[in-house]
A tleap script that builds the chain and sets N, CA, C and O, in Angstrom:
source leaprc.protein.ff14SB
mol = sequence {
  NMET SER THR LEU SER ARG ASP ALA GLU VAL
  VAL ALA TYR ARG LEU PHE GLY MET GLY ALA
  VAL THR THR VAL THR PHE ASP ARG PRO HIE
  VAL ILE THR SER ARG ALA LYS THR ALA PHE
  ASP GLU LEU ALA LYS ALA GLY MET ILE GLU
  PRO PHE ASP PRO ASN LYS LEU PRO VAL GLY
  HIE GLN GLY TRP LYS ALA THR LEU LYS ILE
  GLY HIE PRO TRP SER GLU LEU ALA GLU PRO
  THR GLU HIE GLU VAL PHE PRO ILE THR SER
  CASP
}
set mol.1.N position { 74.417 -12.263 314.441 }
set mol.1.CA position { 74.371 -11.279 313.386 }
set mol.1.C position { 73.301 -11.609 312.368 }
set mol.1.O position { 72.887 -10.733 311.609 }
set mol.2.N position { 72.848 -12.830 312.333 }
set mol.2.CA position { 71.907 -13.220 311.289 }
set mol.2.C position { 70.590 -12.465 311.370 }
set mol.2.O position { 69.826 -12.463 310.405 }
set mol.3.N position { 70.306 -11.822 312.498 }
set mol.3.CA position { 69.056 -11.075 312.607 }
set mol.3.C position { 69.173 -9.669 312.020 }
set mol.3.O position { 68.174 -8.957 311.917 }
set mol.4.N position { 70.372 -9.268 311.639 }
set mol.4.CA position { 70.570 -7.951 311.042 }
set mol.4.C position { 70.266 -7.974 309.555 }
set mol.4.O position { 70.414 -9.001 308.893 }
set mol.5.N position { 69.840 -6.833 309.041 }
set mol.5.CA position { 69.666 -6.714 307.592 }
set mol.5.C position { 71.036 -6.763 306.934 }
set mol.5.O position { 72.056 -6.536 307.586 }
set mol.6.N position { 71.054 -7.055 305.665 }
set mol.6.CA position { 72.334 -7.101 304.955 }
set mol.6.C position { 72.982 -5.716 304.926 }
set mol.6.O position { 74.206 -5.615 305.005 }
set mol.7.N position { 72.192 -4.656 304.816 }
set mol.7.CA position { 72.764 -3.308 304.846 }
set mol.7.C position { 73.514 -3.066 306.160 }
set mol.7.O position { 74.613 -2.513 306.152 }
set mol.8.N position { 72.922 -3.479 307.286 }
set mol.8.CA position { 73.585 -3.300 308.581 }
set mol.8.C position { 74.860 -4.135 308.652 }
set mol.8.O position { 75.873 -3.676 309.180 }
set mol.9.N position { 74.818 -5.351 308.126 }
set mol.9.CA position { 76.013 -6.193 308.096 }
set mol.9.C position { 77.114 -5.553 307.252 }
set mol.9.O position { 78.285 -5.574 307.631 }
set mol.10.N position { 76.736 -4.988 306.114 }
set mol.10.CA position { 77.716 -4.360 305.220 }
set mol.10.C position { 78.369 -3.166 305.916 }
set mol.10.O position { 79.590 -3.014 305.864 }
set mol.11.N position { 77.570 -2.318 306.567 }
set mol.11.CA position { 78.127 -1.166 307.276 }
set mol.11.C position { 79.043 -1.638 308.403 }
set mol.11.O position { 80.146 -1.117 308.566 }
set mol.12.N position { 78.594 -2.612 309.173 }
set mol.12.CA position { 79.417 -3.123 310.270 }
set mol.12.C position { 80.723 -3.700 309.752 }
set mol.12.O position { 81.784 -3.449 310.324 }
set mol.13.N position { 80.654 -4.461 308.687 }
set mol.13.CA position { 81.858 -5.074 308.117 }
set mol.13.C position { 82.817 -4.004 307.605 }
set mol.13.O position { 84.019 -4.062 307.865 }
set mol.14.N position { 82.280 -3.031 306.879 }
set mol.14.CA position { 83.137 -2.002 306.277 }
set mol.14.C position { 83.769 -1.084 307.312 }
set mol.14.O position { 84.922 -0.685 307.153 }
set mol.15.N position { 83.048 -0.745 308.359 }
set mol.15.CA position { 83.556 0.232 309.313 }
set mol.15.C position { 84.212 -0.376 310.544 }
set mol.15.O position { 85.164 0.190 311.082 }
set mol.16.N position { 83.717 -1.514 310.992 }
set mol.16.CA position { 84.207 -2.072 312.241 }
set mol.16.C position { 84.766 -3.484 312.097 }
set mol.16.O position { 85.217 -4.075 313.079 }
set mol.17.N position { 84.739 -4.025 310.891 }
set mol.17.CA position { 85.175 -5.398 310.673 }
set mol.17.C position { 86.583 -5.672 311.152 }
set mol.17.O position { 87.466 -4.819 311.056 }
set mol.18.N position { 86.777 -6.840 311.654 }
set mol.18.CA position { 88.065 -7.330 312.142 }
set mol.18.C position { 88.543 -6.566 313.378 }
set mol.18.O position { 89.672 -6.769 313.825 }
set mol.19.N position { 87.712 -5.704 313.928 }
set mol.19.CA position { 88.062 -4.989 315.147 }
set mol.19.C position { 89.149 -3.943 314.998 }
set mol.19.O position { 89.670 -3.444 315.996 }
set mol.20.N position { 89.498 -3.603 313.767 }
set mol.20.CA position { 90.578 -2.639 313.544 }
set mol.20.C position { 90.172 -1.229 313.955 }
set mol.20.O position { 91.009 -0.454 314.418 }
set mol.21.N position { 88.915 -0.893 313.792 }
set mol.21.CA position { 88.419 0.441 314.118 }
set mol.21.C position { 87.354 0.296 315.193 }
set mol.21.O position { 86.478 -0.563 315.093 }
set mol.22.N position { 87.428 1.129 316.212 }
set mol.22.CA position { 86.413 1.055 317.257 }
set mol.22.C position { 85.548 2.304 317.329 }
set mol.22.O position { 84.521 2.307 318.007 }
set mol.23.N position { 85.951 3.362 316.640 }
set mol.23.CA position { 85.141 4.577 316.603 }
set mol.23.C position { 85.089 5.125 315.184 }
set mol.23.O position { 86.039 4.991 314.413 }
set mol.24.N position { 83.969 5.738 314.857 }
set mol.24.CA position { 83.777 6.352 313.546 }
set mol.24.C position { 83.090 7.687 313.770 }
set mol.24.O position { 82.075 7.764 314.462 }
set mol.25.N position { 83.649 8.742 313.179 }
set mol.25.CA position { 82.988 10.045 313.239 }
set mol.25.C position { 82.914 10.637 311.838 }
set mol.25.O position { 83.777 10.397 310.993 }
set mol.26.N position { 81.884 11.399 311.620 }
set mol.26.CA position { 81.668 12.072 310.343 }
set mol.26.C position { 81.472 13.552 310.629 }
set mol.26.O position { 80.757 13.926 311.558 }
set mol.27.N position { 82.108 14.385 309.827 }
set mol.27.CA position { 81.945 15.821 309.999 }
set mol.27.C position { 81.418 16.430 308.710 }
set mol.27.O position { 81.442 15.801 307.651 }
set mol.28.N position { 80.947 17.652 308.816 }
set mol.28.CA position { 80.468 18.346 307.624 }
set mol.28.C position { 81.615 18.539 306.664 }
set mol.28.O position { 82.732 18.759 307.133 }
set mol.29.N position { 81.440 18.476 305.391 }
set mol.29.CA position { 80.185 18.401 304.653 }
set mol.29.C position { 79.693 16.977 304.429 }
set mol.29.O position { 78.764 16.769 303.648 }
set mol.30.N position { 80.288 16.002 305.089 }
set mol.30.CA position { 79.883 14.612 304.887 }
set mol.30.C position { 78.571 14.343 305.619 }
set mol.30.O position { 78.525 14.321 306.849 }
set mol.31.N position { 77.536 14.144 304.866 }
set mol.31.CA position { 76.219 13.869 305.412 }
set mol.31.C position { 75.966 12.378 305.277 }
set mol.31.O position { 76.153 11.804 304.204 }
set mol.32.N position { 75.544 11.759 306.354 }
set mol.32.CA position { 75.278 10.327 306.332 }
set mol.32.C position { 74.015 10.084 305.519 }
set mol.32.O position { 72.990 10.729 305.739 }
set mol.33.N position { 74.097 9.151 304.581 }
set mol.33.CA position { 72.939 8.841 303.747 }
set mol.33.C position { 71.848 8.197 304.597 }
set mol.33.O position { 72.132 7.608 305.640 }
set mol.34.N position { 70.618 8.309 304.155 }
set mol.34.CA position { 69.508 7.734 304.919 }
set mol.34.C position { 69.641 6.217 305.018 }
set mol.34.O position { 69.283 5.626 306.037 }
set mol.35.N position { 70.146 5.600 303.981 }
set mol.35.CA position { 70.335 4.144 303.992 }
set mol.35.C position { 71.366 3.746 305.056 }
set mol.35.O position { 71.163 2.780 305.790 }
set mol.36.N position { 72.463 4.491 305.133 }
set mol.36.CA position { 73.486 4.208 306.143 }
set mol.36.C position { 72.969 4.533 307.540 }
set mol.36.O position { 73.252 3.800 308.488 }
set mol.37.N position { 72.212 5.624 307.680 }
set mol.37.CA position { 71.653 5.995 308.984 }
set mol.37.C position { 70.749 4.891 309.499 }
set mol.37.O position { 70.770 4.577 310.689 }
set mol.38.N position { 69.956 4.299 308.619 }
set mol.38.CA position { 69.098 3.183 309.006 }
set mol.38.C position { 69.941 2.013 309.495 }
set mol.38.O position { 69.597 1.366 310.485 }
set mol.39.N position { 71.044 1.740 308.804 }
set mol.39.CA position { 71.940 0.651 309.209 }
set mol.39.C position { 72.582 0.954 310.563 }
set mol.39.O position { 72.663 0.070 311.417 }
set mol.40.N position { 73.041 2.203 310.771 }
set mol.40.CA position { 73.613 2.580 312.066 }
set mol.40.C position { 72.578 2.412 313.177 }
set mol.40.O position { 72.896 1.890 314.246 }
set mol.41.N position { 71.343 2.850 312.933 }
set mol.41.CA position { 70.283 2.713 313.931 }
set mol.41.C position { 70.037 1.247 314.267 }
set mol.41.O position { 69.833 0.895 315.429 }
set mol.42.N position { 70.056 0.402 313.253 }
set mol.42.CA position { 69.843 -1.033 313.464 }
set mol.42.C position { 70.981 -1.641 314.287 }
set mol.42.O position { 70.739 -2.444 315.189 }
set mol.43.N position { 72.217 -1.259 313.977 }
set mol.43.CA position { 73.366 -1.756 314.744 }
set mol.43.C position { 73.303 -1.271 316.192 }
set mol.43.O position { 73.656 -2.010 317.111 }
set mol.44.N position { 72.859 -0.040 316.394 }
set mol.44.CA position { 72.726 0.487 317.753 }
set mol.44.C position { 71.639 -0.267 318.514 }
set mol.44.O position { 71.812 -0.608 319.684 }
set mol.45.N position { 70.521 -0.523 317.843 }
set mol.45.CA position { 69.423 -1.253 318.474 }
set mol.45.C position { 69.865 -2.661 318.877 }
set mol.45.O position { 69.399 -3.199 319.882 }
set mol.46.N position { 70.767 -3.253 318.089 }
set mol.46.CA position { 71.286 -4.591 318.387 }
set mol.46.C position { 72.377 -4.549 319.460 }
set mol.46.O position { 72.875 -5.593 319.881 }
set mol.47.N position { 72.746 -3.349 319.898 }
set mol.47.CA position { 73.754 -3.209 320.936 }
set mol.47.C position { 75.183 -3.356 320.450 }
set mol.47.O position { 76.097 -3.550 321.251 }
set mol.48.N position { 75.384 -3.263 319.140 }
set mol.48.CA position { 76.726 -3.444 318.583 }
set mol.48.C position { 77.515 -2.144 318.514 }
set mol.48.O position { 78.746 -2.159 318.560 }
set mol.49.N position { 76.819 -1.030 318.403 }
set mol.49.CA position { 77.471 0.279 318.422 }
set mol.49.C position { 76.623 1.196 319.281 }
set mol.49.O position { 75.447 0.930 319.529 }
set mol.50.N position { 77.230 2.269 319.728 }
set mol.50.CA position { 76.456 3.280 320.449 }
set mol.50.C position { 76.882 4.653 319.959 }
set mol.50.O position { 78.056 4.882 319.667 }
set mol.51.N position { 75.926 5.561 319.872 }
set mol.51.CA position { 76.272 6.891 319.376 }
set mol.51.C position { 77.103 7.647 320.400 }
set mol.51.O position { 76.934 7.480 321.608 }
set mol.52.N position { 78.006 8.481 319.894 }
set mol.52.CA position { 78.724 9.399 320.768 }
set mol.52.C position { 77.732 10.418 321.299 }
set mol.52.O position { 76.741 10.736 320.641 }
set mol.53.N position { 77.996 10.915 322.460 }
set mol.53.CA position { 77.231 12.026 323.002 }
set mol.53.C position { 77.510 13.238 322.112 }
set mol.53.O position { 78.660 13.667 322.021 }
set mol.54.N position { 76.493 13.804 321.452 }
set mol.54.CA position { 76.730 14.929 320.553 }
set mol.54.C position { 77.389 16.120 321.253 }
set mol.54.O position { 78.043 16.936 320.603 }
set mol.55.N position { 77.221 16.222 322.567 }
set mol.55.CA position { 77.842 17.316 323.319 }
set mol.55.C position { 79.359 17.146 323.435 }
set mol.55.O position { 80.064 18.088 323.795 }
set mol.56.N position { 79.857 15.948 323.133 }
set mol.56.CA position { 81.294 15.679 323.222 }
set mol.56.C position { 81.976 15.725 321.859 }
set mol.56.O position { 83.172 15.458 321.745 }
set mol.57.N position { 81.214 16.064 320.835 }
set mol.57.CA position { 81.748 16.171 319.481 }
set mol.57.C position { 81.644 17.613 319.008 }
set mol.57.O position { 80.790 18.360 319.486 }
set mol.58.N position { 82.504 18.014 318.073 }
set mol.58.CA position { 82.355 19.355 317.502 }
set mol.58.C position { 80.982 19.511 316.837 }
set mol.58.O position { 80.385 18.526 316.404 }
set mol.59.N position { 80.503 20.711 316.760 }
set mol.59.CA position { 79.204 20.999 316.146 }
set mol.59.C position { 79.166 20.423 314.732 }
set mol.59.O position { 80.097 20.608 313.949 }
set mol.60.N position { 78.088 19.731 314.421 }
set mol.60.CA position { 77.904 19.171 313.086 }
set mol.60.C position { 78.477 17.779 312.902 }
set mol.60.O position { 78.261 17.167 311.855 }
set mol.61.N position { 79.195 17.262 313.876 }
set mol.61.CA position { 79.768 15.922 313.774 }
set mol.61.C position { 78.776 14.884 314.293 }
set mol.61.O position { 77.947 15.171 315.157 }
set mol.62.N position { 78.877 13.690 313.756 }
set mol.62.CA position { 78.141 12.542 314.261 }
set mol.62.C position { 79.150 11.428 314.430 }
set mol.62.O position { 80.106 11.332 313.660 }
set mol.63.N position { 78.946 10.583 315.430 }
set mol.63.CA position { 79.893 9.503 315.623 }
set mol.63.C position { 79.292 8.334 316.370 }
set mol.63.O position { 78.299 8.469 317.086 }
set mol.64.N position { 79.914 7.190 316.188 }
set mol.64.CA position { 79.511 5.971 316.859 }
set mol.64.C position { 80.754 5.261 317.357 }
set mol.64.O position { 81.835 5.398 316.784 }
set mol.65.N position { 80.593 4.507 318.421 }
set mol.65.CA position { 81.694 3.676 318.887 }
set mol.65.C position { 81.198 2.249 319.018 }
set mol.65.O position { 80.037 1.996 319.338 }
set mol.66.N position { 82.101 1.336 318.764 }
set mol.66.CA position { 81.763 -0.075 318.829 }
set mol.66.C position { 81.631 -0.499 320.289 }
set mol.66.O position { 82.362 -0.021 321.157 }
set mol.67.N position { 80.697 -1.397 320.543 }
set mol.67.CA position { 80.577 -1.996 321.864 }
set mol.67.C position { 81.286 -3.346 321.814 }
set mol.67.O position { 81.766 -3.762 320.759 }
set mol.68.N position { 81.349 -4.014 322.936 }
set mol.68.CA position { 81.999 -5.324 322.964 }
set mol.68.C position { 81.298 -6.327 322.057 }
set mol.68.O position { 81.926 -7.269 321.574 }
set mol.69.N position { 80.009 -6.133 321.823 }
set mol.69.CA position { 79.272 -7.044 320.944 }
set mol.69.C position { 79.789 -7.023 319.511 }
set mol.69.O position { 79.601 -7.992 318.776 }
set mol.70.N position { 80.434 -5.937 319.103 }
set mol.70.CA position { 80.920 -5.843 317.731 }
set mol.70.C position { 82.041 -6.848 317.500 }
set mol.70.O position { 82.375 -7.148 316.353 }
set mol.71.N position { 82.621 -7.368 318.566 }
set mol.71.CA position { 83.684 -8.351 318.456 }
set mol.71.C position { 83.202 -9.714 317.997 }
set mol.71.O position { 83.978 -10.668 317.945 }
set mol.72.N position { 81.941 -9.806 317.670 }
set mol.72.CA position { 81.364 -11.043 317.140 }
set mol.72.C position { 82.273 -11.590 316.045 }
set mol.72.O position { 82.830 -10.812 315.271 }
set mol.73.N position { 82.434 -12.904 315.962 }
set mol.73.CA position { 83.333 -13.456 314.930 }
set mol.73.C position { 82.956 -12.997 313.522 }
set mol.73.O position { 81.915 -13.377 312.988 }
set mol.74.N position { 83.810 -12.185 312.943 }
set mol.74.CA position { 83.530 -11.631 311.624 }
set mol.74.C position { 83.599 -12.683 310.540 }
set mol.74.O position { 83.142 -12.452 309.420 }
set mol.75.N position { 84.163 -13.831 310.854 }
set mol.75.CA position { 84.208 -14.895 309.851 }
set mol.75.C position { 82.801 -15.355 309.485 }
set mol.75.O position { 82.604 -15.991 308.449 }
set mol.76.N position { 81.833 -15.037 310.322 }
set mol.76.CA position { 80.447 -15.415 310.034 }
set mol.76.C position { 79.791 -14.473 309.031 }
set mol.76.O position { 78.731 -14.786 308.488 }
set mol.77.N position { 80.405 -13.336 308.784 }
set mol.77.CA position { 79.856 -12.381 307.823 }
set mol.77.C position { 80.544 -12.542 306.483 }
set mol.77.O position { 81.770 -12.610 306.393 }
set mol.78.N position { 79.744 -12.599 305.469 }
set mol.78.CA position { 80.319 -12.640 304.120 }
set mol.78.C position { 80.822 -11.249 303.766 }
set mol.78.O position { 80.158 -10.251 304.045 }
set mol.79.N position { 81.990 -11.187 303.155 }
set mol.79.CA position { 82.516 -9.902 302.710 }
set mol.79.C position { 81.542 -9.307 301.700 }
set mol.79.O position { 81.057 -10.016 300.819 }
set mol.80.N position { 81.251 -8.014 301.819 }
set mol.80.CA position { 80.307 -7.404 300.879 }
set mol.80.C position { 80.811 -7.493 299.441 }
set mol.80.O position { 81.995 -7.303 299.160 }
set mol.81.N position { 79.893 -7.781 298.560 }
set mol.81.CA position { 80.233 -7.775 297.141 }
set mol.81.C position { 80.214 -6.327 296.657 }
set mol.81.O position { 79.696 -5.443 297.340 }
set mol.82.N position { 80.769 -6.096 295.498 }
set mol.82.CA position { 80.769 -4.747 294.930 }
set mol.82.C position { 79.341 -4.228 294.781 }
set mol.82.O position { 79.087 -3.037 294.965 }
set mol.83.N position { 78.416 -5.116 294.449 }
set mol.83.CA position { 77.011 -4.743 294.273 }
set mol.83.C position { 76.364 -4.339 295.607 }
set mol.83.O position { 75.473 -3.491 295.626 }
set mol.84.N position { 76.805 -4.938 296.716 }
set mol.84.CA position { 76.201 -4.657 298.023 }
set mol.84.C position { 76.728 -3.382 298.678 }
set mol.84.O position { 76.067 -2.813 299.547 }
set mol.85.N position { 77.898 -2.935 298.274 }
set mol.85.CA position { 78.488 -1.740 298.879 }
set mol.85.C position { 77.720 -0.503 298.406 }
set mol.85.O position { 77.444 -0.345 297.217 }
set mol.86.N position { 77.389 0.350 299.338 }
set mol.86.CA position { 76.655 1.573 299.016 }
set mol.86.C position { 77.309 2.743 299.751 }
set mol.86.O position { 78.023 2.533 300.731 }
set mol.87.N position { 77.075 3.962 299.292 }
set mol.87.CA position { 77.692 5.127 299.936 }
set mol.87.C position { 77.193 5.298 301.372 }
set mol.87.O position { 75.996 5.197 301.642 }
set mol.88.N position { 78.118 5.553 302.273 }
set mol.88.CA position { 77.756 5.819 303.656 }
set mol.88.C position { 77.550 7.319 303.848 }
set mol.88.O position { 76.706 7.742 304.638 }
set mol.89.N position { 78.324 8.113 303.124 }
set mol.89.CA position { 78.147 9.566 303.202 }
set mol.89.C position { 77.939 10.142 301.813 }
set mol.89.O position { 78.317 9.551 300.801 }
set mol.90.N position { 77.333 11.305 301.802 }
set mol.90.CA position { 77.212 12.056 300.554 }
set mol.90.C position { 77.767 13.440 300.822 }
set mol.90.O position { 77.591 13.983 301.913 }
set mol.91.N position { 78.424 14.004 299.850 }
set mol.91.CA position { 79.021 15.332 300.041 }
set mol.91.C position { 78.083 16.415 299.581 }
set mol.91.O position { 78.416 17.598 299.666 }
savepdb mol mol.pdb
quit
């Protein structure tokens, strides 16, 4: 995980940390912020998440699912501080 940006680590920790959640979807009017989209793209490039097939989601939805790589020991990630947390969606 050390090769990921802190933004990508924060998104991964907040959405998929501890393995409690394996899928995330967003629907309108929730628009993913550009900062979060960059983090999602980085996590996908690292093979930790993969986007849902848009044809399998309702129109306007976006989603990602965790891959087995997301099971990386989360104890290696520092919990995000209040200062590091940023909006993932904007209404």
